[in-house]
C-alpha positions, 0 to 999 in steps of 0.5 A: 397494495398488499394482498393482506395488509398488517392489522397494525399500519405502524410497523415498529410499533410491534414488539420484536421477537426475543430470537431477533434481539439476541442476533442483534445483539451478537451482531453489535457485539461482534462489530465493536469487537472487529472494531477493537482489533482494526485498532489491536492489529494496525498498533500491534499486529503490524499488519498496515503501514503507517505512511504519509502522503503528500502532493507533487507533480511528476516533474518534481517527483522525477527530478528527485528521483534523477538526483538520487539516481545519479548520486547513488547508483552502484551498478547496472542490471537488465538495462536499469540502474540499481541504486544504493543510497545510505540508511536512513536517507530518503529513496524515491521510486516511480511508477510509470507504464510499465515498469518501476524504476529504478532498482533499489538495494538496501541494507538489512537492518537498517531504516530508510524513507522510501518515497512513491509516486506514479508519472502517468496513472493510479498503480498498485505498489505489491511488495512480495513476498511481504504483505505491503500494498499502497495505491499509488496516485499520479500527483501524490508522493507515497512516504513510508519508512521501510526497515528490511529485516530478511536479505534476499531479493523482493519482487515489486509487482503493481497490483492496480490494472494500468493497461495493456502492459500490467502484467510486465509491471514487476521491479525489484528490491535487493536486501543486502546483509 
């Protein structure tokens, strides 16, 4: 029970002050502007990736990845195979405790379909210094089309805590001229 109950029991029938109506209108219009900007940023701002997701199993994905590694390995780097697939091909990257496998090598200006899946836990795929972030779930294959426009070495970082070795989960993608 209130100390001093309102004189009118049905509060929604009370008139709304003009200041409150102005703020409600401003908030509504701002919400519409931000909704429109999300669509604009996706289409024109190149902020969000258009990707695909498919169901898979760790065994099926590992089989495809191993076939690619066997076919396109060009050298070893720190005990990891460096794979250089032809432009336009499907490229596979495995996330597992606590590594990204294999190291990929792309050609600048060429497009590739990058398939990423986890063998064990949820991982986060973050390509640095480019602002690409994806959640990688076991049982799903994330597919995105990448066209590198800058040569250099890019780091692949797990940005989703995946256990005690999470801080060591760093991979590489080389982009060559």
